[in-house]
Biopython code that builds the backbone (N, CA, C, O; Angstrom):
import numpy as np
from Bio.PDB.StructureBuilder import StructureBuilder

atoms = [
    (1, "MET", "N", (-36.522, 76.540, -8.278)),
    (1, "MET", "CA", (-35.977, 76.102, -9.552)),
    (1, "MET", "C", (-34.591, 75.395, -9.155)),
    (1, "MET", "O", (-34.505, 74.253, -9.607)),
    (2, "VAL", "N", (-33.589, 75.792, -8.474)),
    (2, "VAL", "CA", (-32.576, 75.126, -8.151)),
    (2, "VAL", "C", (-32.585, 73.513, -7.806)),
    (2, "VAL", "O", (-31.851, 72.610, -8.205)),
    (3, "GLY", "N", (-33.572, 73.514, -7.014)),
    (3, "GLY", "CA", (-34.099, 71.734, -6.668)),
    (3, "GLY", "C", (-34.462, 71.465, -7.837)),
    (3, "GLY", "O", (-33.726, 70.565, -8.241)),
    (4, "ASN", "N", (-35.391, 71.829, -8.815)),
    (4, "ASN", "CA", (-35.724, 70.928, -9.877)),
    (4, "ASN", "C", (-34.462, 70.376, -10.489)),
    (4, "ASN", "O", (-34.436, 69.158, -10.672)),
    (5, "HIS", "N", (-33.565, 70.987, -10.783)),
    (5, "HIS", "CA", (-32.318, 70.749, -11.506)),
    (5, "HIS", "C", (-31.693, 69.283, -10.742)),
    (5, "HIS", "O", (-31.515, 68.213, -11.325)),
    (6, "LEU", "N", (-31.391, 69.603, -9.104)),
    (6, "LEU", "CA", (-30.900, 68.415, -8.438)),
    (6, "LEU", "C", (-31.866, 67.248, -8.436)),
    (6, "LEU", "O", (-31.360, 66.127, -8.377)),
    (7, "ASP", "N", (-33.223, 67.353, -8.493)),
    (7, "ASP", "CA", (-34.071, 66.428, -8.457)),
    (7, "ASP", "C", (-34.114, 65.452, -9.809)),
    (7, "ASP", "O", (-34.158, 64.224, -9.883)),
    (8, "LYS", "N", (-34.083, 66.498, -10.876)),
    (8, "LYS", "CA", (-33.847, 65.620, -12.159)),
    (8, "LYS", "C", (-32.240, 64.864, -12.155)),
    (8, "LYS", "O", (-32.179, 63.919, -12.941)),
    (9, "ILE", "N", (-31.250, 65.084, -11.563)),
    (9, "ILE", "CA", (-29.926, 64.286, -11.658)),
    (9, "ILE", "C", (-30.332, 63.295, -10.671)),
    (9, "ILE", "O", (-30.087, 62.111, -10.899)),
    (10, "GLU", "N", (-30.925, 63.643, -9.601)),
    (10, "GLU", "CA", (-31.248, 62.098, -8.810)),
    (10, "GLU", "C", (-32.068, 61.359, -9.875)),
    (10, "GLU", "O", (-31.422, 60.537, -10.526)),
    (11, "GLU", "N", (-33.279, 61.484, -10.157)),
    (11, "GLU", "CA", (-33.790, 60.966, -11.069)),
    (11, "GLU", "C", (-33.116, 59.979, -12.174)),
    (11, "GLU", "O", (-33.149, 58.759, -12.337)),
    (12, "ARG", "N", (-32.450, 61.126, -12.906)),
    (12, "ARG", "CA", (-31.576, 60.194, -13.853)),
    (12, "ARG", "C", (-30.496, 59.242, -13.376)),
    (12, "ARG", "O", (-30.078, 58.307, -14.060)),
    (13, "LEU", "N", (-30.141, 59.494, -12.352)),
    (13, "LEU", "CA", (-28.846, 58.672, -11.874)),
    (13, "LEU", "C", (-29.738, 57.403, -11.369)),
    (13, "LEU", "O", (-29.397, 56.323, -11.852)),
    (14, "LYS", "N", (-30.668, 57.395, -10.598)),
    (14, "LYS", "CA", (-31.472, 56.384, -10.061)),
    (14, "LYS", "C", (-31.835, 55.429, -11.195)),
    (14, "LYS", "O", (-31.599, 54.238, -10.993)),
    (15, "GLN", "N", (-32.490, 55.864, -12.602)),
    (15, "GLN", "CA", (-32.956, 55.284, -13.577)),
    (15, "GLN", "C", (-31.679, 54.904, -14.506)),
    (15, "GLN", "O", (-31.965, 54.176, -15.457)),
    (16, "ASN", "N", (-30.536, 55.220, -14.403)),
    (16, "ASN", "CA", (-29.756, 54.783, -15.314)),
    (16, "ASN", "C", (-29.061, 53.558, -15.233)),
    (16, "ASN", "O", (-28.403, 53.366, -14.210)),
    (17, "LYS", "N", (-29.079, 52.548, -16.257)),
    (17, "LYS", "CA", (-28.518, 51.194, -15.688)),
    (17, "LYS", "C", (-26.979, 50.993, -16.206)),
    (17, "LYS", "O", (-26.273, 49.987, -16.139)),
    (18, "SER", "N", (-26.692, 52.303, -16.753)),
    (18, "SER", "CA", (-25.156, 52.194, -17.254)),
    (18, "SER", "C", (-24.203, 52.289, -16.167)),
    (18, "SER", "O", (-23.154, 51.646, -16.189)),
    (19, "VAL", "N", (-24.612, 53.280, -14.951)),
    (19, "VAL", "CA", (-23.681, 53.832, -14.021)),
    (19, "VAL", "C", (-23.732, 52.286, -12.804)),
    (19, "VAL", "O", (-24.704, 51.608, -12.473)),
    (20, "ASN", "N", (-22.528, 52.189, -12.471)),
    (20, "ASN", "CA", (-22.391, 50.939, -11.599)),
    (20, "ASN", "C", (-22.944, 51.453, -10.243)),
    (20, "ASN", "O", (-23.122, 52.647, -10.007)),
    (21, "GLU", "N", (-23.172, 50.549, -9.464)),
    (21, "GLU", "CA", (-23.826, 50.728, -8.148)),
    (21, "GLU", "C", (-22.935, 51.633, -7.294)),
    (21, "GLU", "O", (-23.416, 52.603, -6.708)),
    (22, "ALA", "N", (-21.746, 51.345, -7.228)),
    (22, "ALA", "CA", (-20.827, 51.986, -6.337)),
    (22, "ALA", "C", (-20.622, 53.690, -6.678)),
    (22, "ALA", "O", (-20.520, 54.623, -5.882)),
    (23, "ASP", "N", (-20.608, 53.689, -7.959)),
    (23, "ASP", "CA", (-20.558, 55.110, -8.545)),
    (23, "ASP", "C", (-21.710, 55.587, -8.105)),
    (23, "ASP", "O", (-21.635, 56.446, -7.227)),
    (24, "LYS", "N", (-23.033, 55.178, -8.575)),
    (24, "LYS", "CA", (-24.177, 55.505, -8.414)),
    (24, "LYS", "C", (-24.421, 56.017, -6.719)),
    (24, "LYS", "O", (-24.897, 57.136, -6.525)),
    (25, "VAL", "N", (-24.113, 55.251, -5.707)),
    (25, "VAL", "CA", (-24.165, 55.446, -4.520)),
    (25, "VAL", "C", (-23.330, 56.861, -4.206)),
    (25, "VAL", "O", (-23.854, 57.818, -3.636)),
    (26, "GLU", "N", (-22.000, 56.834, -4.653)),
    (26, "GLU", "CA", (-21.390, 57.958, -4.236)),
    (26, "GLU", "C", (-22.005, 59.345, -4.808)),
    (26, "GLU", "O", (-22.048, 60.403, -4.180)),
    (27, "LEU", "N", (-22.542, 59.091, -6.327)),
    (27, "LEU", "CA", (-22.772, 60.431, -6.659)),
    (27, "LEU", "C", (-24.244, 61.077, -6.177)),
    (27, "LEU", "O", (-24.634, 62.238, -6.303)),
    (28, "LEU", "N", (-24.890, 59.986, -5.614)),
    (28, "LEU", "CA", (-25.878, 60.505, -4.798)),
    (28, "LEU", "C", (-25.804, 60.785, -3.513)),
    (28, "LEU", "O", (-26.762, 61.422, -3.076)),
    (29, "ASN", "N", (-24.652, 60.405, -2.488)),
    (29, "ASN", "CA", (-24.329, 61.045, -1.641)),
    (29, "ASN", "C", (-23.734, 62.334, -1.781)),
    (29, "ASN", "O", (-23.713, 63.190, -0.896)),
    (30, "LEU", "N", (-23.164, 62.461, -3.128)),
    (30, "LEU", "CA", (-22.572, 63.882, -3.252)),
    (30, "LEU", "C", (-23.625, 64.920, -3.645)),
    (30, "LEU", "O", (-23.483, 66.120, -3.410)),
    (31, "LEU", "N", (-24.674, 64.399, -4.246)),
    (31, "LEU", "CA", (-25.660, 65.027, -4.546)),
    (31, "LEU", "C", (-26.374, 65.609, -3.246)),
    (31, "LEU", "O", (-26.665, 66.805, -3.229)),
    (32, "THR", "N", (-26.655, 64.815, -2.190)),
    (32, "THR", "CA", (-27.040, 65.379, -0.702)),
    (32, "THR", "C", (-26.108, 66.586, -0.485)),
    (32, "THR", "O", (-26.636, 67.642, -0.137)),
    (33, "THR", "N", (-24.856, 66.538, -0.647)),
    (33, "THR", "CA", (-24.081, 67.481, -0.071)),
    (33, "THR", "C", (-24.330, 68.716, -0.976)),
    (33, "THR", "O", (-24.310, 69.849, -0.495)),
    (34, "LEU", "N", (-24.545, 68.504, -2.186)),
    (34, "LEU", "CA", (-24.591, 69.580, -3.295)),
    (34, "LEU", "C", (-25.973, 70.144, -3.162)),
    (34, "LEU", "O", (-26.088, 71.279, -3.624)),
    (35, "ARG", "N", (-26.889, 69.690, -2.714)),
    (35, "ARG", "CA", (-28.217, 70.290, -2.405)),
    (35, "ARG", "C", (-27.962, 71.432, -1.211)),
    (35, "ARG", "O", (-28.303, 72.614, -1.256)),
    (36, "THR", "N", (-27.230, 70.705, -0.077)),
    (36, "THR", "CA", (-27.067, 71.831, 0.847)),
    (36, "THR", "C", (-26.260, 73.267, 0.563)),
    (36, "THR", "O", (-26.524, 74.434, 0.852)),
    (37, "GLU", "N", (-24.998, 72.537, -0.239)),
    (37, "GLU", "CA", (-24.282, 73.941, -0.376)),
    (37, "GLU", "C", (-24.917, 74.620, -1.234)),
    (37, "GLU", "O", (-24.792, 75.839, -1.115)),
    (38, "ILE", "N", (-25.713, 74.160, -2.260)),
    (38, "ILE", "CA", (-26.087, 75.220, -3.320)),
    (38, "ILE", "C", (-27.435, 75.997, -2.751)),
    (38, "ILE", "O", (-27.797, 77.147, -2.998)),
    (39, "ASP", "N", (-28.013, 75.074, -1.973)),
    (39, "ASP", "CA", (-28.884, 75.893, -1.115)),
    (39, "ASP", "C", (-28.410, 77.371, -0.239)),
    (39, "ASP", "O", (-28.936, 78.482, -0.173)),
    (40, "ASN", "N", (-27.360, 76.877, 0.281)),
    (40, "ASN", "CA", (-26.676, 77.971, 1.095)),
    (40, "ASN", "C", (-26.220, 79.004, 0.151)),
    (40, "ASN", "O", (-26.353, 80.179, 0.490)),
    (41, "LEU", "N", (-25.744, 78.742, -0.891)),
    (41, "LEU", "CA", (-25.017, 79.844, -1.954)),
    (41, "LEU", "C", (-26.158, 80.456, -2.368)),
    (41, "LEU", "O", (-26.157, 81.685, -2.444)),
    (42, "SER", "N", (-27.311, 79.722, -2.702)),
    (42, "SER", "CA", (-28.665, 80.736, -3.376)),
    (42, "SER", "C", (-29.052, 81.673, -2.435)),
    (42, "SER", "O", (-29.653, 82.642, -2.899)),
    (43, "GLN", "N", (-28.841, 81.646, -1.023)),
    (43, "GLN", "CA", (-29.269, 82.598, -0.283)),
    (43, "GLN", "C", (-28.669, 83.984, -0.393)),
    (43, "GLN", "O", (-29.260, 84.990, 0.000)),
    (44, "THR", "N", (-27.467, 83.990, -0.944)),
    (44, "THR", "CA", (-26.866, 85.161, -1.220)),
    (44, "THR", "C", (-26.251, 85.374, -2.729)),
    (44, "THR", "O", (-25.827, 86.454, -3.139)),
    (45, "HIS", "N", (-26.276, 84.242, -3.426)),
    (45, "HIS", "CA", (-25.843, 84.302, -4.820)),
    (45, "HIS", "C", (-26.742, 83.177, -5.811)),
    (45, "HIS", "O", (-26.378, 82.227, -6.505)),
    (46, "HIS", "N", (-27.944, 83.714, -5.544)),
    (46, "HIS", "CA", (-28.915, 83.032, -6.267)),
    (46, "HIS", "C", (-28.650, 82.495, -7.772)),
    (46, "HIS", "O", (-28.794, 81.306, -8.053)),
    (47, "GLU", "N", (-28.278, 83.404, -8.650)),
    (47, "GLU", "CA", (-28.145, 83.316, -9.904)),
    (47, "GLU", "C", (-26.767, 82.085, -10.188)),
    (47, "GLU", "O", (-26.781, 81.054, -10.860)),
    (48, "HIS", "N", (-25.817, 82.619, -9.488)),
    (48, "HIS", "CA", (-24.567, 81.473, -9.347)),
    (48, "HIS", "C", (-25.312, 80.038, -9.068)),
    (48, "HIS", "O", (-25.221, 79.074, -9.828)),
    (49, "ALA", "N", (-25.956, 80.058, -8.020)),
    (49, "ALA", "CA", (-26.411, 78.864, -7.611)),
    (49, "ALA", "C", (-27.222, 77.942, -8.393)),
    (49, "ALA", "O", (-27.261, 76.712, -8.351)),
    (50, "GLU", "N", (-28.070, 79.045, -9.352)),
    (50, "GLU", "CA", (-28.725, 78.170, -10.586)),
    (50, "GLU", "C", (-27.977, 77.672, -11.409)),
    (50, "GLU", "O", (-28.190, 76.612, -11.999)),
    (51, "SER", "N", (-26.755, 78.581, -11.573)),
    (51, "SER", "CA", (-25.921, 78.000, -12.711)),
    (51, "SER", "C", (-25.105, 76.883, -12.557)),
    (51, "SER", "O", (-24.776, 76.163, -13.500)),
    (52, "ILE", "N", (-24.737, 76.699, -11.293)),
    (52, "ILE", "CA", (-24.084, 75.474, -10.808)),
    (52, "ILE", "C", (-25.153, 74.333, -10.794)),
    (52, "ILE", "O", (-24.772, 73.193, -11.063)),
    (53, "ALA", "N", (-26.551, 74.580, -10.479)),
    (53, "ALA", "CA", (-27.269, 73.307, -10.587)),
    (53, "ALA", "C", (-27.605, 73.003, -11.744)),
    (53, "ALA", "O", (-27.785, 71.813, -12.002)),
    (54, "ARG", "N", (-27.803, 74.150, -12.896)),
    (54, "ARG", "CA", (-27.969, 73.617, -14.147)),
    (54, "ARG", "C", (-26.888, 72.783, -14.910)),
    (54, "ARG", "O", (-27.149, 71.825, -15.637)),
    (55, "PHE", "N", (-25.627, 73.278, -14.644)),
    (55, "PHE", "CA", (-24.443, 72.593, -15.086)),
    (55, "PHE", "C", (-24.129, 71.067, -14.610)),
    (55, "PHE", "O", (-23.668, 70.135, -15.268)),
    (56, "ALA", "N", (-24.468, 71.115, -13.458)),
    (56, "ALA", "CA", (-24.625, 69.735, -12.569)),
    (56, "ALA", "C", (-25.424, 68.798, -13.773)),
    (56, "ALA", "O", (-24.952, 67.791, -14.301)),
    (57, "ALA", "N", (-26.668, 69.368, -14.036)),
    (57, "ALA", "CA", (-27.801, 68.589, -14.486)),
    (57, "ALA", "C", (-27.253, 68.303, -15.779)),
    (57, "ALA", "O", (-27.168, 67.117, -16.098)),
    (58, "LEU", "N", (-26.823, 69.288, -16.669)),
    (58, "LEU", "CA", (-26.263, 69.101, -17.864)),
    (58, "LEU", "C", (-25.099, 67.851, -17.860)),
    (58, "LEU", "O", (-25.224, 66.828, -18.532)),
    (59, "SER", "N", (-24.148, 68.093, -17.124)),
    (59, "SER", "CA", (-23.003, 67.311, -17.095)),
    (59, "SER", "C", (-23.596, 65.713, -16.844)),
    (59, "SER", "O", (-23.326, 64.778, -17.598)),
    (60, "THR", "N", (-24.410, 65.612, -15.695)),
    (60, "THR", "CA", (-25.156, 64.528, -15.263)),
    (60, "THR", "C", (-25.595, 63.793, -16.710)),
    (60, "THR", "O", (-25.175, 62.699, -17.087)),
    (61, "HIS", "N", (-26.606, 64.715, -17.480)),
    (61, "HIS", "CA", (-27.273, 64.224, -18.864)),
    (61, "HIS", "C", (-26.242, 63.840, -19.708)),
    (61, "HIS", "O", (-26.438, 62.834, -20.390)),
    (62, "GLU", "N", (-24.859, 64.605, -19.839)),
    (62, "GLU", "CA", (-24.193, 64.129, -20.964)),
    (62, "GLU", "C", (-23.416, 62.944, -20.615)),
    (62, "GLU", "O", (-23.093, 62.230, -21.564)),
    (63, "ALA", "N", (-23.057, 62.596, -19.461)),
    (63, "ALA", "CA", (-22.319, 61.296, -18.769)),
    (63, "ALA", "C", (-23.323, 60.094, -19.097)),
    (63, "ALA", "O", (-22.939, 59.073, -19.667)),
    (64, "THR", "N", (-24.380, 60.263, -18.768)),
    (64, "THR", "CA", (-25.386, 59.365, -18.958)),
    (64, "THR", "C", (-26.304, 58.825, -20.012)),
    (64, "THR", "O", (-27.061, 57.860, -19.908)),
    (65, "ARG", "N", (-26.104, 59.639, -21.085)),
    (65, "ARG", "CA", (-26.629, 59.578, -22.424)),
    (65, "ARG", "C", (-26.249, 58.359, -22.856)),
    (65, "ARG", "O", (-25.096, 57.978, -22.654)),
    (66, "GLU", "N", (-27.388, 57.390, -23.668)),
    (66, "GLU", "CA", (-26.863, 56.383, -24.311)),
    (66, "GLU", "C", (-25.713, 56.725, -25.532)),
    (66, "GLU", "O", (-24.641, 56.127, -25.624)),
    (67, "GLU", "N", (-26.142, 57.759, -26.398)),
    (67, "GLU", "CA", (-25.012, 58.147, -27.379)),
    (67, "GLU", "C", (-24.050, 59.246, -26.962)),
    (67, "GLU", "O", (-24.160, 60.422, -27.308)),
    (68, "LYS", "N", (-23.211, 58.807, -26.278)),
    (68, "LYS", "CA", (-22.457, 60.168, -25.718)),
    (68, "LYS", "C", (-21.567, 60.817, -26.688)),
    (68, "LYS", "O", (-21.164, 60.302, -27.731)),
    (69, "SER", "N", (-21.276, 62.074, -26.223)),
    (69, "SER", "CA", (-20.680, 63.200, -26.953)),
    (69, "SER", "C", (-19.222, 63.486, -25.933)),
    (69, "SER", "O", (-19.171, 64.052, -24.841)),
    (70, "SER", "N", (-18.378, 63.018, -26.548)),
    (70, "SER", "CA", (-17.035, 63.673, -25.650)),
    (70, "SER", "C", (-17.251, 65.175, -25.659)),
    (70, "SER", "O", (-17.529, 65.777, -24.622)),
    (71, "THR", "N", (-17.143, 65.683, -26.650)),
    (71, "THR", "CA", (-17.289, 67.022, -26.723)),
    (71, "THR", "C", (-18.488, 67.919, -26.039)),
    (71, "THR", "O", (-18.290, 68.994, -25.473)),
    (72, "LEU", "N", (-19.499, 67.414, -26.163)),
    (72, "LEU", "CA", (-20.485, 68.128, -25.073)),
    (72, "LEU", "C", (-20.296, 67.819, -23.961)),
    (72, "LEU", "O", (-20.663, 68.672, -23.153)),
    (73, "PHE", "N", (-19.767, 66.730, -23.456)),
    (73, "PHE", "CA", (-19.782, 66.349, -21.987)),
    (73, "PHE", "C", (-18.457, 67.282, -21.550)),
    (73, "PHE", "O", (-18.544, 67.793, -20.433)),
    (74, "ASP", "N", (-17.368, 67.524, -22.240)),
    (74, "ASP", "CA", (-16.246, 68.056, -21.969)),
    (74, "ASP", "C", (-16.812, 69.736, -21.457)),
    (74, "ASP", "O", (-16.490, 70.341, -20.435)),
    (75, "LEU", "N", (-17.709, 70.168, -22.526)),
    (75, "LEU", "CA", (-18.272, 71.570, -22.428)),
    (75, "LEU", "C", (-19.102, 71.749, -21.137)),
    (75, "LEU", "O", (-19.231, 72.815, -20.535)),
    (76, "SER", "N", (-19.594, 70.680, -20.828)),
    (76, "SER", "CA", (-20.523, 70.606, -19.695)),
    (76, "SER", "C", (-19.740, 70.781, -18.532)),
    (76, "SER", "O", (-20.047, 71.623, -17.688)),
    (77, "ILE", "N", (-18.534, 69.886, -18.399)),
    (77, "ILE", "CA", (-17.979, 69.732, -17.244)),
    (77, "ILE", "C", (-17.056, 71.228, -16.980)),
    (77, "ILE", "O", (-16.800, 71.747, -15.893)),
    (78, "LYS", "N", (-16.733, 71.626, -18.134)),
    (78, "LYS", "CA", (-15.717, 73.147, -18.021)),
    (78, "LYS", "C", (-16.852, 74.249, -17.323)),
    (78, "LYS", "O", (-16.676, 75.148, -16.501)),
    (79, "GLY", "N", (-18.101, 73.763, -18.035)),
    (79, "GLY", "CA", (-19.092, 75.019, -17.536)),
    (79, "GLY", "C", (-19.430, 74.902, -15.938)),
    (79, "GLY", "O", (-19.671, 75.884, -15.236)),
    (80, "LEU", "N", (-19.409, 73.312, -15.390)),
    (80, "LEU", "CA", (-19.653, 73.225, -14.194)),
    (80, "LEU", "C", (-18.293, 73.778, -13.336)),
    (80, "LEU", "O", (-18.489, 74.396, -12.289)),
    (81, "ASN", "N", (-17.122, 73.574, -13.740)),
    (81, "ASN", "CA", (-16.056, 73.687, -12.685)),
    (81, "ASN", "C", (-16.091, 75.442, -12.794)),
    (81, "ASN", "O", (-15.935, 76.164, -11.810)),
    (82, "SER", "N", (-16.308, 75.910, -14.088)),
    (82, "SER", "CA", (-16.197, 77.543, -14.134)),
    (82, "SER", "C", (-17.429, 78.006, -13.308)),
    (82, "SER", "O", (-17.156, 79.129, -12.884)),
    (83, "SER", "N", (-18.388, 77.713, -12.989)),
    (83, "SER", "CA", (-19.620, 78.318, -12.468)),
    (83, "SER", "C", (-19.074, 78.183, -10.978)),
    (83, "SER", "O", (-19.242, 79.144, -10.228)),
    (84, "VAL", "N", (-18.499, 77.166, -10.559)),
    (84, "VAL", "CA", (-17.864, 77.076, -8.984)),
    (84, "VAL", "C", (-16.769, 77.507, -8.607)),
    (84, "VAL", "O", (-16.509, 77.556, -7.404)),
    (85, "GLN", "N", (-15.824, 77.944, -9.627)),
    (85, "GLN", "CA", (-14.486, 78.485, -9.370)),
    (85, "GLN", "C", (-14.656, 79.845, -8.648)),
    (85, "GLN", "O", (-13.643, 80.137, -8.012)),
    (86, "ASP", "N", (-15.556, 80.671, -8.575)),
    (86, "ASP", "CA", (-15.300, 82.005, -7.702)),
    (86, "ASP", "C", (-15.474, 81.651, -6.276)),
    (86, "ASP", "O", (-15.110, 82.413, -5.380)),
    (87, "PHE", "N", (-16.108, 80.330, -6.024)),
    (87, "PHE", "CA", (-16.551, 80.160, -4.556)),
    (87, "PHE", "C", (-15.735, 79.392, -3.949)),
    (87, "PHE", "O", (-16.035, 79.028, -2.812)),
    (88, "GLU", "N", (-14.209, 78.848, -4.691)),
    (88, "GLU", "CA", (-13.786, 77.719, -3.802)),
    (88, "GLU", "C", (-12.993, 78.304, -2.409)),
    (88, "GLU", "O", (-12.501, 77.526, -1.593)),
    (89, "THR", "N", (-12.939, 79.758, -2.257)),
    (89, "THR", "CA", (-12.536, 79.971, -0.848)),
    (89, "THR", "C", (-13.586, 80.239, 0.051)),
    (89, "THR", "O", (-13.557, 79.907, 1.236)),
    (90, "SER", "N", (-14.576, 80.876, -0.533)),
    (90, "SER", "CA", (-15.974, 81.266, 0.584)),
    (90, "SER", "C", (-16.869, 79.774, 0.760)),
    (90, "SER", "O", (-17.527, 79.502, 1.764)),
    (91, "HIS", "N", (-16.741, 78.962, -0.347)),
    (91, "HIS", "CA", (-17.648, 77.658, -0.086)),
    (91, "HIS", "C", (-16.946, 76.418, -0.502)),
    (91, "HIS", "O", (-17.288, 75.706, -1.446)),
    (92, "PRO", "N", (-15.931, 76.223, 0.291)),
    (92, "PRO", "CA", (-14.613, 74.876, -0.011)),
    (92, "PRO", "C", (-15.394, 73.920, 0.018)),
    (92, "PRO", "O", (-15.010, 73.139, -0.853)),
    (93, "VAL", "N", (-16.567, 73.397, 0.685)),
    (93, "VAL", "CA", (-17.290, 72.211, 0.551)),
    (93, "VAL", "C", (-18.281, 71.934, -0.547)),
    (93, "VAL", "O", (-18.750, 70.822, -0.792)),
    (94, "LEU", "N", (-18.588, 73.183, -1.262)),
    (94, "LEU", "CA", (-19.309, 73.151, -2.560)),
    (94, "LEU", "C", (-18.446, 72.855, -3.539)),
    (94, "LEU", "O", (-18.727, 71.995, -4.374)),
    (95, "ALA", "N", (-17.181, 73.595, -3.562)),
    (95, "ALA", "CA", (-16.202, 73.340, -4.659)),
    (95, "ALA", "C", (-15.564, 71.836, -4.665)),
    (95, "ALA", "O", (-15.210, 71.241, -5.683)),
    (96, "GLU", "N", (-15.490, 71.355, -3.372)),
    (96, "GLU", "CA", (-14.828, 69.893, -3.340)),
    (96, "GLU", "C", (-15.624, 69.046, -3.763)),
    (96, "GLU", "O", (-15.218, 68.116, -4.459)),
    (97, "ALA", "N", (-16.997, 69.194, -3.416)),
    (97, "ALA", "CA", (-18.277, 68.050, -4.024)),
    (97, "ALA", "C", (-18.260, 68.183, -5.364)),
    (97, "ALA", "O", (-18.227, 67.209, -6.116)),
    (98, "ILE", "N", (-18.284, 69.510, -5.798)),
    (98, "ILE", "CA", (-18.319, 69.542, -7.684)),
    (98, "ILE", "C", (-17.179, 69.206, -7.988)),
    (98, "ILE", "O", (-17.201, 68.649, -9.086)),
    (99, "ASN", "N", (-15.893, 69.283, -7.442)),
    (99, "ASN", "CA", (-14.830, 68.323, -8.071)),
    (99, "ASN", "C", (-14.680, 67.004, -8.112)),
    (99, "ASN", "O", (-13.877, 66.440, -8.855)),
    (100, "ARG", "N", (-15.553, 66.355, -7.201)),
    (100, "ARG", "CA", (-15.396, 65.047, -6.990)),
    (100, "ARG", "C", (-16.469, 64.487, -7.809)),
    (100, "ARG", "O", (-16.273, 63.397, -8.346)),
    (101, "PHE", "N", (-17.940, 65.295, -8.025)),
    (101, "PHE", "CA", (-18.672, 64.988, -8.740)),
    (101, "PHE", "C", (-18.477, 64.739, -10.391)),
    (101, "PHE", "O", (-18.988, 63.861, -11.087)),
    (102, "CYS", "N", (-17.431, 65.968, -10.824)),
    (102, "CYS", "CA", (-16.943, 65.937, -11.793)),
    (102, "CYS", "C", (-15.988, 64.755, -12.217)),
    (102, "CYS", "O", (-16.109, 64.127, -13.270)),
    (103, "THR", "N", (-15.109, 64.555, -11.345)),
    (103, "THR", "CA", (-13.997, 63.246, -11.332)),
    (103, "THR", "C", (-15.100, 61.752, -11.461)),
    (103, "THR", "O", (-14.822, 60.805, -12.196)),
    (104, "LEU", "N", (-16.050, 61.800, -10.798)),
    (104, "LEU", "CA", (-16.704, 60.539, -10.798)),
    (104, "LEU", "C", (-17.473, 60.240, -12.357)),
    (104, "LEU", "O", (-17.517, 59.181, -12.983)),
    (105, "LEU", "N", (-18.135, 61.793, -12.767)),
    (105, "LEU", "CA", (-18.881, 61.504, -14.229)),
    (105, "LEU", "C", (-17.788, 61.343, -15.116)),
    (105, "LEU", "O", (-18.022, 60.672, -16.121)),
    (106, "TYR", "N", (-16.737, 61.767, -14.986)),
    (106, "TYR", "CA", (-15.254, 61.493, -15.965)),
    (106, "TYR", "C", (-14.949, 60.019, -15.964)),
    (106, "TYR", "O", (-14.804, 59.392, -17.014)),
    (107, "ASN", "N", (-14.853, 59.473, -14.764)),
    (107, "ASN", "CA", (-14.561, 58.331, -14.686)),
    (107, "ASN", "C", (-15.567, 57.104, -15.171)),
    (107, "ASN", "O", (-15.156, 55.987, -15.484)),
    (108, "MET", "N", (-16.986, 57.520, -15.177)),
    (108, "MET", "CA", (-17.872, 56.608, -15.955)),
    (108, "MET", "C", (-17.712, 56.200, -17.303)),
    (108, "MET", "O", (-18.479, 55.442, -17.897)),
    (109, "GLY", "N", (-16.634, 56.755, -17.790)),
    (109, "GLY", "CA", (-16.218, 56.132, -19.311)),
    (109, "GLY", "C", (-16.389, 57.009, -20.388)),
    (109, "GLY", "O", (-16.544, 56.511, -21.503)),
    (110, "ILE", "N", (-16.389, 58.503, -20.226)),
    (110, "ILE", "CA", (-16.630, 59.062, -21.400)),
    (110, "ILE", "C", (-15.009, 59.543, -21.989)),
    (110, "ILE", "O", (-14.889, 60.102, -23.080)),
]
sb = StructureBuilder()
sb.init_structure("model")
sb.init_model(0)
sb.init_chain("A")
sb.init_seg("    ")
for serial, (resi, resn, name, xyz) in enumerate(atoms, 1):
    if name == "N":
        sb.init_residue(resn, " ", resi, " ")
    sb.init_atom(name, np.array(xyz, "f"), 0.0, 1.0, " ", f" {name:<3s}", serial, name[0])
structure = sb.get_structure()
């Protein structure tokens, strides 16, 4: 199930015309890191990994919508940041990748 959310992110990014190529490449590279890190986390904390993947998909959806809502985007980003907060010490690569992912989504113009 976790992989499905990440697949949706990848597909949405690849199909979206409003994301510039440099950001798209960086987001897709981060997605590769997120796949590995979320898969590792799911071995011991499956529900947390699922939440992180869902919030990442939701945040990507809100950032790439045609009719953007800054309120919904902000809520999705807060959820994503909160979902990874408890793992900053035990999974620093995951936390850093999520932070960078959020920053890139923010910089896309919301």
